[in-house]
A tleap script that builds the chain and sets N, CA, C and O, in Angstrom:
source leaprc.protein.ff14SB
mol = sequence {
  NMET TYR SER ASN GLN ALA ASN ALA ILE GLU
  PHE SER ILE ASN HIE ARG HIE ALA SER ASP
  CYS ARG LEU PRO VAL ASP THR GLY HIE TRP
  HIE ARG TRP ASN TYR ALA GLY ILE GLY THR
  ILE GLU PHE PRO GLU ALA GLY LEU GLN LEU
  LEU THR PHE HIE TYR ASN LYS GLY ASN ASN
  PHE ALA TYR PHE VAL PHE GLU ARG LEU GLU
  PRO ALA LYS CPRO
}
set mol.1.N position { 33.011 -66.662 21.393 }
set mol.1.CA position { 33.223 -64.865 21.901 }
set mol.1.C position { 34.281 -63.911 20.655 }
set mol.1.O position { 35.175 -64.318 19.912 }
set mol.2.N position { 33.692 -62.509 20.854 }
set mol.2.CA position { 34.138 -61.496 19.279 }
set mol.2.C position { 33.948 -60.573 19.872 }
set mol.2.O position { 33.108 -60.411 20.757 }
set mol.3.N position { 34.849 -59.701 19.386 }
set mol.3.CA position { 35.211 -58.381 19.896 }
set mol.3.C position { 34.831 -57.487 19.002 }
set mol.3.O position { 34.367 -58.103 18.043 }
set mol.4.N position { 34.774 -55.793 18.745 }
set mol.4.CA position { 34.410 -54.847 17.983 }
set mol.4.C position { 33.119 -55.023 17.578 }
set mol.4.O position { 32.211 -55.338 18.347 }
set mol.5.N position { 32.948 -54.763 15.962 }
set mol.5.CA position { 31.733 -53.920 15.371 }
set mol.5.C position { 30.755 -55.306 15.447 }
set mol.5.O position { 31.009 -56.360 16.030 }
set mol.6.N position { 29.482 -54.925 14.614 }
set mol.6.CA position { 27.892 -55.957 15.139 }
set mol.6.C position { 28.051 -55.996 13.750 }
set mol.6.O position { 27.363 -55.283 13.019 }
set mol.7.N position { 28.997 -56.856 13.271 }
set mol.7.CA position { 29.078 -57.110 11.621 }
set mol.7.C position { 28.276 -58.407 11.415 }
set mol.7.O position { 27.969 -58.871 12.514 }
set mol.8.N position { 27.831 -59.151 10.393 }
set mol.8.CA position { 27.316 -59.951 9.862 }
set mol.8.C position { 28.182 -60.860 9.536 }
set mol.8.O position { 28.951 -60.438 8.673 }
set mol.9.N position { 28.485 -62.449 10.014 }
set mol.9.CA position { 29.679 -63.476 9.612 }
set mol.9.C position { 28.217 -64.472 8.978 }
set mol.9.O position { 27.027 -64.305 9.241 }
set mol.10.N position { 28.838 -65.461 8.121 }
set mol.10.CA position { 28.502 -66.237 8.033 }
set mol.10.C position { 28.939 -67.753 8.053 }
set mol.10.O position { 30.167 -67.762 8.132 }
set mol.11.N position { 28.593 -68.648 8.025 }
set mol.11.CA position { 29.185 -70.677 7.706 }
set mol.11.C position { 28.324 -71.008 6.926 }
set mol.11.O position { 27.108 -70.821 6.874 }
set mol.12.N position { 29.387 -71.766 6.016 }
set mol.12.CA position { 28.834 -72.778 5.009 }
set mol.12.C position { 29.811 -74.185 4.983 }
set mol.12.O position { 31.027 -74.360 4.903 }
set mol.13.N position { 28.438 -75.237 5.111 }
set mol.13.CA position { 28.701 -76.333 5.234 }
set mol.13.C position { 29.284 -77.224 4.146 }
set mol.13.O position { 28.394 -77.194 3.296 }
set mol.14.N position { 29.936 -77.744 3.828 }
set mol.14.CA position { 30.591 -78.662 2.441 }
set mol.14.C position { 30.694 -77.463 1.323 }
set mol.14.O position { 30.628 -78.010 0.222 }
set mol.15.N position { 30.797 -76.380 1.209 }
set mol.15.CA position { 30.771 -75.298 0.610 }
set mol.15.C position { 29.751 -74.752 -0.152 }
set mol.15.O position { 29.680 -74.259 -1.278 }
set mol.16.N position { 28.941 -74.978 0.800 }
set mol.16.CA position { 26.921 -74.746 0.815 }
set mol.16.C position { 26.912 -73.205 1.484 }
set mol.16.O position { 27.708 -73.028 2.406 }
set mol.17.N position { 26.300 -72.394 1.193 }
set mol.17.CA position { 25.673 -71.919 2.276 }
set mol.17.C position { 24.805 -72.203 3.327 }
set mol.17.O position { 23.678 -72.616 3.054 }
set mol.18.N position { 25.373 -71.947 5.237 }
set mol.18.CA position { 24.091 -73.040 5.658 }
set mol.18.C position { 23.970 -71.792 7.038 }
set mol.18.O position { 23.545 -72.283 8.083 }
set mol.19.N position { 24.204 -70.734 7.075 }
set mol.19.CA position { 23.817 -70.053 8.012 }
set mol.19.C position { 24.202 -68.053 8.028 }
set mol.19.O position { 25.304 -67.542 8.226 }
set mol.20.N position { 23.307 -67.562 7.840 }
set mol.20.CA position { 23.758 -65.767 7.942 }
set mol.20.C position { 23.867 -66.263 9.945 }
set mol.20.O position { 23.486 -67.122 10.740 }
set mol.21.N position { 24.859 -64.683 9.841 }
set mol.21.CA position { 24.495 -64.641 11.984 }
set mol.21.C position { 25.056 -62.860 12.021 }
set mol.21.O position { 25.837 -62.058 11.508 }
set mol.22.N position { 24.276 -62.979 12.762 }
set mol.22.CA position { 24.881 -61.393 12.866 }
set mol.22.C position { 25.309 -60.887 14.701 }
set mol.22.O position { 24.561 -61.053 15.664 }
set mol.23.N position { 26.096 -60.536 14.715 }
set mol.23.CA position { 26.733 -60.585 15.851 }
set mol.23.C position { 25.892 -58.937 16.435 }
set mol.23.O position { 25.845 -57.804 15.957 }
set mol.24.N position { 25.331 -59.585 17.681 }
set mol.24.CA position { 24.277 -58.779 18.755 }
set mol.24.C position { 24.798 -57.337 19.370 }
set mol.24.O position { 24.016 -56.391 19.458 }
set mol.25.N position { 26.448 -57.217 19.871 }
set mol.25.CA position { 26.730 -55.684 20.377 }
set mol.25.C position { 27.586 -55.187 19.575 }
set mol.25.O position { 28.381 -55.949 19.025 }
set mol.26.N position { 27.622 -53.887 19.339 }
set mol.26.CA position { 29.397 -53.700 18.895 }
set mol.26.C position { 30.095 -53.039 20.423 }
set mol.26.O position { 29.712 -52.125 21.154 }
set mol.27.N position { 31.332 -54.011 20.496 }
set mol.27.CA position { 31.630 -54.111 22.162 }
set mol.27.C position { 32.615 -52.338 21.912 }
set mol.27.O position { 32.946 -51.519 22.770 }
set mol.28.N position { 32.864 -52.312 20.058 }
set mol.28.CA position { 33.564 -50.669 20.676 }
set mol.28.C position { 34.901 -50.687 20.836 }
set mol.28.O position { 35.456 -49.609 20.625 }
set mol.29.N position { 35.737 -51.807 21.218 }
set mol.29.CA position { 37.212 -51.740 21.067 }
set mol.29.C position { 37.720 -53.321 20.548 }
set mol.29.O position { 37.073 -54.258 21.018 }
set mol.30.N position { 38.787 -53.628 19.653 }
set mol.30.CA position { 39.098 -54.532 19.595 }
set mol.30.C position { 39.342 -55.779 21.138 }
set mol.30.O position { 39.249 -56.996 20.979 }
set mol.31.N position { 39.571 -55.297 22.159 }
set mol.31.CA position { 40.360 -55.807 23.270 }
set mol.31.C position { 38.686 -56.164 24.036 }
set mol.31.O position { 38.618 -57.291 24.527 }
set mol.32.N position { 37.582 -55.414 24.135 }
set mol.32.CA position { 36.748 -55.231 24.915 }
set mol.32.C position { 35.401 -56.850 24.341 }
set mol.32.O position { 34.666 -56.789 23.355 }
set mol.33.N position { 35.449 -57.518 24.881 }
set mol.33.CA position { 35.214 -59.325 24.544 }
set mol.33.C position { 33.232 -59.030 24.666 }
set mol.33.O position { 32.691 -58.062 25.201 }
set mol.34.N position { 32.617 -60.087 24.053 }
set mol.34.CA position { 30.868 -60.485 24.448 }
set mol.34.C position { 30.805 -61.865 23.750 }
set mol.34.O position { 31.364 -62.372 22.778 }
set mol.35.N position { 29.829 -62.280 24.716 }
set mol.35.CA position { 29.302 -63.800 24.387 }
set mol.35.C position { 28.382 -63.557 24.100 }
set mol.35.O position { 27.799 -62.632 24.665 }
set mol.36.N position { 27.447 -64.688 22.477 }
set mol.36.CA position { 26.249 -64.667 22.789 }
set mol.36.C position { 25.988 -65.474 21.868 }
set mol.36.O position { 26.818 -65.457 20.959 }
set mol.37.N position { 25.008 -66.298 21.731 }
set mol.37.CA position { 24.434 -66.665 21.003 }
set mol.37.C position { 24.020 -66.105 19.354 }
set mol.37.O position { 22.839 -65.834 19.133 }
set mol.38.N position { 24.828 -65.988 18.484 }
set mol.38.CA position { 24.203 -65.535 16.854 }
set mol.38.C position { 23.120 -66.713 16.033 }
set mol.38.O position { 22.302 -66.613 15.119 }
set mol.39.N position { 23.440 -67.450 16.599 }
set mol.39.CA position { 22.641 -67.658 15.067 }
set mol.39.C position { 22.655 -69.550 15.013 }
set mol.39.O position { 23.636 -69.960 15.632 }
set mol.40.N position { 21.939 -70.510 14.519 }
set mol.40.CA position { 21.880 -71.940 14.532 }
set mol.40.C position { 22.035 -72.647 12.859 }
set mol.40.O position { 21.531 -72.333 11.781 }
set mol.41.N position { 23.061 -73.816 13.318 }
set mol.41.CA position { 23.798 -74.439 11.654 }
set mol.41.C position { 22.313 -75.622 11.765 }
set mol.41.O position { 21.623 -75.889 12.749 }
set mol.42.N position { 22.228 -76.081 10.483 }
set mol.42.CA position { 21.535 -77.279 10.636 }
set mol.42.C position { 22.233 -78.330 9.446 }
set mol.42.O position { 22.071 -78.310 8.226 }
set mol.43.N position { 23.083 -79.265 10.308 }
set mol.43.CA position { 24.122 -80.187 9.158 }
set mol.43.C position { 22.781 -81.208 8.283 }
set mol.43.O position { 21.885 -81.725 8.951 }
set mol.44.N position { 22.840 -81.358 6.834 }
set mol.44.CA position { 22.291 -82.246 6.102 }
set mol.44.C position { 21.888 -83.531 6.152 }
set mol.44.O position { 20.797 -83.985 5.808 }
set mol.45.N position { 23.434 -84.467 6.889 }
set mol.45.CA position { 23.066 -85.457 7.043 }
set mol.45.C position { 24.511 -85.647 7.920 }
set mol.45.O position { 25.296 -84.733 8.171 }
set mol.46.N position { 24.644 -86.940 8.286 }
set mol.46.CA position { 25.067 -87.283 9.115 }
set mol.46.C position { 26.728 -87.524 8.820 }
set mol.46.O position { 27.096 -87.884 7.702 }
set mol.47.N position { 27.481 -87.345 9.679 }
set mol.47.CA position { 29.075 -87.795 9.217 }
set mol.47.C position { 29.750 -87.230 8.953 }
set mol.47.O position { 29.179 -86.146 8.831 }
set mol.48.N position { 30.991 -87.070 8.662 }
set mol.48.CA position { 32.275 -85.835 8.457 }
set mol.48.C position { 31.934 -84.652 7.307 }
set mol.48.O position { 31.824 -84.719 6.082 }
set mol.49.N position { 31.835 -83.723 8.103 }
set mol.49.CA position { 31.541 -82.367 7.178 }
set mol.49.C position { 32.312 -81.457 7.445 }
set mol.49.O position { 32.864 -81.350 8.540 }
set mol.50.N position { 32.494 -80.504 6.282 }
set mol.50.CA position { 33.503 -79.357 6.158 }
set mol.50.C position { 32.741 -78.399 7.248 }
set mol.50.O position { 31.532 -78.607 7.147 }
set mol.51.N position { 32.912 -77.813 7.853 }
set mol.51.CA position { 32.132 -76.187 8.415 }
set mol.51.C position { 33.305 -74.831 7.602 }
set mol.51.O position { 34.273 -75.266 6.980 }
set mol.52.N position { 33.162 -73.726 7.661 }
set mol.52.CA position { 33.553 -72.843 6.797 }
set mol.52.C position { 32.847 -71.788 7.546 }
set mol.52.O position { 31.631 -71.600 7.544 }
set mol.53.N position { 34.235 -70.752 8.540 }
set mol.53.CA position { 33.522 -69.729 8.594 }
set mol.53.C position { 34.259 -68.714 8.243 }
set mol.53.O position { 35.446 -68.552 8.528 }
set mol.54.N position { 33.107 -67.536 7.193 }
set mol.54.CA position { 33.127 -66.777 6.462 }
set mol.54.C position { 33.303 -65.065 7.504 }
set mol.54.O position { 32.532 -64.817 8.431 }
set mol.55.N position { 34.272 -64.245 7.142 }
set mol.55.CA position { 34.092 -63.385 8.296 }
set mol.55.C position { 34.759 -61.842 6.587 }
set mol.55.O position { 35.116 -61.954 5.414 }
set mol.56.N position { 34.519 -60.507 7.718 }
set mol.56.CA position { 35.304 -59.707 6.892 }
set mol.56.C position { 36.394 -58.954 7.419 }
set mol.56.O position { 37.527 -59.392 7.617 }
set mol.57.N position { 35.883 -57.497 7.688 }
set mol.57.CA position { 37.005 -57.021 8.239 }
set mol.57.C position { 35.682 -56.568 9.802 }
set mol.57.O position { 34.529 -56.823 10.150 }
set mol.58.N position { 37.273 -55.523 10.400 }
set mol.58.CA position { 36.468 -55.151 11.530 }
set mol.58.C position { 35.665 -55.944 13.240 }
set mol.58.O position { 35.049 -55.666 14.269 }
set mol.59.N position { 36.316 -57.087 12.428 }
set mol.59.CA position { 36.189 -58.144 14.468 }
set mol.59.C position { 37.402 -58.663 14.674 }
set mol.59.O position { 38.253 -58.424 13.818 }
set mol.60.N position { 37.852 -59.677 16.112 }
set mol.60.CA position { 38.083 -59.988 16.686 }
set mol.60.C position { 37.455 -61.210 17.392 }
set mol.60.O position { 36.461 -61.103 18.111 }
set mol.61.N position { 38.212 -62.603 17.100 }
set mol.61.CA position { 37.186 -63.223 17.342 }
set mol.61.C position { 37.780 -64.654 18.297 }
set mol.61.O position { 39.010 -64.613 18.267 }
set mol.62.N position { 37.431 -65.519 18.875 }
set mol.62.CA position { 38.028 -65.954 20.352 }
set mol.62.C position { 38.010 -67.076 20.221 }
set mol.62.O position { 38.973 -67.830 20.363 }
set mol.63.N position { 36.467 -67.486 19.810 }
set mol.63.CA position { 36.100 -69.106 19.731 }
set mol.63.C position { 34.170 -69.281 19.854 }
set mol.63.O position { 33.214 -68.561 20.139 }
set mol.64.N position { 34.336 -70.202 19.585 }
set mol.64.CA position { 32.870 -70.669 18.913 }
set mol.64.C position { 32.270 -71.771 20.172 }
set mol.64.O position { 33.132 -72.388 20.797 }
set mol.65.N position { 31.079 -71.960 20.462 }
set mol.65.CA position { 30.608 -72.638 21.193 }
set mol.65.C position { 29.810 -73.454 20.499 }
set mol.65.O position { 28.947 -72.898 19.820 }
set mol.66.N position { 29.856 -74.521 20.483 }
set mol.66.CA position { 28.501 -75.765 19.454 }
set mol.66.C position { 27.929 -76.371 19.971 }
set mol.66.O position { 28.339 -77.214 20.768 }
set mol.67.N position { 26.748 -76.136 19.681 }
set mol.67.CA position { 25.744 -76.498 21.185 }
set mol.67.C position { 24.765 -77.745 20.119 }
set mol.67.O position { 24.274 -77.451 19.030 }
set mol.68.N position { 24.654 -79.401 20.915 }
set mol.68.CA position { 23.400 -80.125 20.258 }
set mol.68.C position { 22.452 -79.878 20.281 }
set mol.68.O position { 22.051 -79.374 21.331 }
set mol.69.N position { 21.552 -80.052 19.236 }
set mol.69.CA position { 20.177 -79.635 19.442 }
set mol.69.C position { 19.313 -80.916 19.228 }
set mol.69.O position { 19.352 -81.329 18.069 }
set mol.70.N position { 18.514 -81.659 20.123 }
set mol.70.CA position { 17.736 -82.183 20.249 }
set mol.70.C position { 16.696 -81.978 18.559 }
set mol.70.O position { 16.536 -80.937 17.922 }
set mol.71.N position { 16.378 -82.800 18.374 }
set mol.71.CA position { 15.083 -82.501 17.141 }
set mol.71.C position { 13.625 -82.464 18.330 }
set mol.71.O position { 13.413 -82.865 19.474 }
set mol.72.N position { 12.766 -81.643 17.127 }
set mol.72.CA position { 11.967 -81.246 17.846 }
set mol.72.C position { 10.990 -82.696 17.770 }
set mol.72.O position { 10.950 -83.459 16.804 }
set mol.73.N position { 10.217 -82.846 19.076 }
set mol.73.CA position { 8.797 -83.842 19.072 }
set mol.73.C position { 7.981 -83.231 18.236 }
set mol.73.O position { 7.942 -82.001 18.206 }
set mol.74.N position { 7.190 -84.016 17.413 }
set mol.74.CA position { 5.936 -83.907 16.485 }
set mol.74.C position { 4.518 -83.541 17.361 }
set mol.74.O position { 3.443 -83.422 16.773 }
savepdb mol mol.pdb
quit
């Protein structure tokens, strides 16, 4: 959940770039919120990982919801 500008953000896993994401809607205000799917992250291996969120200015973030996606069947 985020507010304000529709900026680009990114995530890294273990200090390596993992995903570029774009916030879809400019809410126009710091306290007007939007909830939306913004991207997918694929972990390179099982086990403990360091997931880092990178952003610049112009946003207010409340939380992220992560959902496990099952691998596609061949």
